[in-house]
N, C-alpha and C positions, 0 to 999 in steps of 0.2 A: 666817629672820635674826631669832629670838626672842630669845636669849641674852643678858647682860646688857655681855659683850664685842663683841655685833656692831653695828656703825652702819649708815645708808644709807650716809654722807658720813664721811671722815678729812680731817681738814686738817692738812698737817704744815707746821707754821710759826708762831711767833709773833706775826710784823709784821705794820703795817697791813694788807697786800696780804692775807695768811692770812684775819687775824679778819674782814676785807670780805667775804671768800668764803663764810668759815663762817657770817656772818649774814647774808648774801644767799642761800642754800639753805637756811640753817633757816628763813626766812619762809616758804617754800613749804609746812613742815610735816614735813620730812624730818628725822630723827634723826641730828646731826652732833657728830663729836669734833671739838676743834681742839686739836692735839696740837702741844707746844714747849714748851723749856725758857725762863725769862727768861732774858734776856742778862745778862751779868757785869756791865755796869755799863749806869747811865740814859744812853738815847740824846739828845747834848743837840743835835741835827740840827734842824732845821726840814722842811718842806715846803710849797710854795706849790702848794696845791689849786684847778685852775678848774672853772668854769660845771658839769659834767658830775660830776664826781667830789664838789663842793655836793649837787649835787641827790641823787647817791646816799647820801652821809650823810644828807643830810635823810629819803632813804624809809627808810633803815634806822633812824631814830630818833634820831640824831644830830647834827642841826640844831644845838644848843647850844653842843657843843664850838667850833663856827665863831665863835659870840658872845663865849663867855667865854674861851674860850685862844688863839682865833686874829686876827689882824690885818688888815683888808681890803686888795685890793691894788685901787688904780684905775688903774695905767699902769704900761708897760714902757720905759723909757728905753734906748738902745743909745749909747754915746759909744765914737767912734773915739778907743785911745788906743793906736796902732801905732808912733808916732813917726816914720812916712813923711812926706816934703816935701808931698804931697798931701794933706789930712784928708777922709776921709768926713763927710757931713754928720752932725749929730746928731739922730736919729730917737725921738721916742716915740707910744706906742701906747696910747692912751687906752679905759677904758669905755664912755665916751659916745661916742665914734666909732661902735662895734657896737651902741648902742642898750642897752648895759647900764649896771645899776646899779653892779656893779664886774666888776673878771676875774676873782677870785675872794678866797679867803682864806689866810695864811700861819701855820702852825699848829705847833705844836714836836710833834716824833713822838711824845715821851713822852706828854704831854698825849690827843694822839689816841688812840695806845695803850690810856690808862686808859681811856678813854672807851668805847672799845670793848670793852674788857674789862666792863667795868662793865652794858654793855647786854648785853653775852654771858650775864651771871650771870641777867639778868632773863626769856630767854628758855627755857622749858621743855623746848623741845626738842633745846639745844646744851648741849654738857658740854666745860668747859676741862681737860684734862690738861696739866698743867704738867711733863712729862718729856720726857725727849730719845726722838727714836725712833731707835734701832740700826740697823733693818734693815725692808725693803721687801721683801715677795715677792708679785709678780704670779700667779694664776692664773686659771681660767677664768672661776669664777664669783665670786671676789672677790677683795681684798688684804686680804695676810695683815701685822700690823705688831707688829713686835716693838720693847717700850720700856725702857729702861734700867733701870726698876725690874725687870724679870724678865717683865711682863705682856704680853700678846699677845692685839690687836684684832683686827677684821675688819672691812672695808668694800667694799661693793658699788661705790664709788668714792672714790678718792685725787685729792686736790688736793695737787700740790707748791708748795709754799709756802717754801720752806726754802733760798732763795737760789743762789748761782750756784754753787755746791758742793753741788749739791743729791743728795740720793741719793736721792729719789722719780727726777728725771732717768733716772739711772744701774740703777734698779731697771727703768723702762721700757724701757731699751733708746733712748733718743733722745740723737745723739751733738749735739754742742754746737761752733760756729765760736768761739775767744775770741781775743781780740787784746789789745794793750796799747799804750799813750802814755806818751810820757817824761815824765808830768806828775804830780802830786799836787796834792790839793785841803787845806788850810788851811781848816778852817769851825771858828765860833765864834760867838757874839752878843755884842754889846756897844751901851752905851748912846751916846747924843748929843747936842750942845748943840741943834744947829737938828732942827727935825720935818721927818722923813720925806716927809710928804705923800701917805701910802699909794702912793709909787711906787718901785718896785724898778726898779734901775740896774744894765746889765750894761756896765762898760768892755773894751772888745774890747784884747788886749794880744798882743804876740809868745809869750807862755809861756803864752797863754791865758785864757777870761773871769775878772776878776775882779769880782764881783755882789754887793750888798746889797739884801735884799730887808725890805721894813718888819716890823716885831715890834710889839709893844704895850710902851705905857710910854716912848715916846721912843726906841726902841731898835732894832737892825736886824738881820739874818742874814746873816754873810758866807759865801761861797764865793771864795776867793782861791786861784787855778791857778796853780801855780809849775811850774817842773822840781822833779823831787824830791831834788834836795839843799838846793835854796833853800827848800824847804816845809818840810822836815825843819828846817831854821835856823831859819826865823821861827818855829815853834810852840814851840823851843827857848828863845826870847828872853826877858830877864826885862821883866816885864811895861811897863818903862816904855818900852822900846825899841822892842817890839812897838806899843807907843800910837803912836809918832812915826812907824815906819813905814806903821802904817794912816793916819795922819792923812794923812802924804805923798801915798801911795795916792789918797786921794778927793780931793785936789786942793781941799779945803775945802768941798766938798760939802753934808756933816753937819756942820762946824762943829769946834770938837775934839771928843774920844771923851775917854769917862768909862770907867766899869767894863768890863771884858773877862771874857767868861765864860770856861770852861773849852777850850782850844785842842783838837783832834785833825786830824788827816793822813791822808786818804785816797788811796790810790794810784787812777787811774784806767783802765779796763779797758772793755772791751766783749763781749760775749757773745749770739748769736743760736743759739739751739734750732732744731734741723732741722725738727722738729713741734711745737706745742702740746699733743699727747696722744697717747698709746698706753698697752696693754696695761693698762686701767682707772687710768690715772692722766694728769689735766690736770696741766699746769704754769699757776703766776701768779706775775707779779711778777718778780723777779731767777733764778728757777728758770728762765724763759724767754727772759729779754731784759736785758742790762746795757746802759745809754748812761752817757755822760759825762753832769756836774750842769751842763750848759747848754739854759735856758730852762723849768727845771722840768718834763721832759717825765717823770720818771721814774718816781714814785710814781702821775700821771696816769696812766700806760700801765699799770700794774701795778692800780689800781681798776677800769679799762674791762677787764682780762681776768676781774675775778670776777663784772661783771654781765654780760661775755657770757657765760659760761661757768652763772650763773644761768637766762638765755634758755635754753638748748640744751638744760640739764636740764630746766627746765621742759617744753619743747614735747615730751622726751623721756617725762614723764611725763604729761602731757596724750594722747598719743598710746596711753599704756599699757605704754612699750618698758620696754628696762631704761638706765637712767640713766649706766650706768659700758659701754654699749656700744660695738664701734667704729665704729658710723654718729653716736654722738652725740660721739666726741672729734674725729671727722674734719669735725663741722661745726661743731665749736667753734674749731679750727684753720684751716678755712676764715674765720671770722670774724675772727681775728685778724691775718690775714698782713698782710694789706697797711698794718695801723694800726702793726703794730710793722713791718714790713719800712721803712716810709717814716719812722717816729722815728729808728730809726737810721741810717737811709741822711740824713736831714737832719742829724742832730745829728754824727753824724761829719766830714760832709762842710764843715759851718761851721767845726769844732776844727781839723781840717786845713787849711782857709784861714786859719785865726791863726797858725800853725804854721811854713807855706809864707812862705821869703823870697821868692819869685818873684814878680818886679814884675806878670806879665800875671793871677797869680791874685789880688794883691793890688789890682791896679784893676775885677778883676770883682766883688769883695767888694764894694769902692767902687763900683760903679755897681749894684749889687745896694740898696746903703744909699742913694742918691740915688734909684732909681725908689720904692724903699719911701716917703721924704720928699716924694715933689713929686708923688705919683700916690695922688691919695686912695682910688678901687676896689682898688687893688691891695693897700694898708695895712691897709684893712679886712678886704680878702679873709684877708690875713696873720694879724690879730687873731683870726680867726672858725677859721681852720684852726689855729695858735696854741695855741687851749683844746681844741679838739675836732676832731675829722676829722667832715666833714659828713657823709660815707656811710655812718655809722655812730650809732646810737643804741637803744644797748642799753634794756629795758624800764628799769630800775630809773636809769639816769639821764634817765629824763624825769621831767617835775614832776608832784605827786598821786599817783603811784603808790601810796604810802600815806601818812599824815598825819605831818607832824616832829611830833615832840615839841615841846613848850611852853619 
């Protein structure tokens, strides 16, 4: 593979999970292409990134984006707002309980992608190709990628980071189970009178969670889950009316609401791929798993995909093997199986307990919150496992793998 259009790895997808995979693999000296058309509009959402994800950014030379664009998250508060006669206790998980300075950072997706792209431009073996991929054709010795520009590239390994409608997943012959929820999320950022104190608050409501996450400059990011028709109606309200509805739902938590950023509506759905890799194609991010925005698990899960794939490829190279071989993809799939399945299952169950009106289900959910509030070891275990699974520690998510940027 010596011609200019041939790469060791081609990453299809221009989002954070794909760029993290590209940077992680290029760090090994591999010739990597990160391919994908820029999104039609700038992403206004944020992502709460926890310990392992922050360490990955540091090891990829991206520590500065946490400090300059992110807001520290020191705790997570859960408030029962189900309206039942018996209200479950409010529970707060703090970083100090787990012996941490902070749980993580809430970072705007656009700022994260911008920082990743800037870092990618500084890596000699990593090429950014801002063109859509129209066709992916795997073969025994490599994969051909047809671009919208008319060019054709080849790679020994393709990383599919191209979202829930992944053409890489289809080309690999990997099936996926999908499901929907009668829910949509309204997302935006807003300023407010009272300081958030670095605490993310999640109100558990019959229509789904209503979550505010700390953002810089006395602002918070909002993910407001409702029935689809209600979410669309909220997003279409004039700003004064939306502000009044938001203040009512916040119950005085952050005082009066100020400026409100652009609002977007996202239908909630789920996806689980049959396997994480096949036919020289490895899947990361929403190409392999999609979960509702509960507990800030989605992008953290995708970044663990990138770090685990880097481990598997590094091990194959150290053994003198083929980085796109079936045994490498099988190892990657085994490494990701339990983490992905447990997060999908946990988030799905929690979401469905909010939607269920059955008294036994509500009683069990309330009992769980009572246990979390009253039993310290259980609460600390929930904090640790919520941040990252204890059974998984990919090398790039361990401190000190590479010196962070200043």
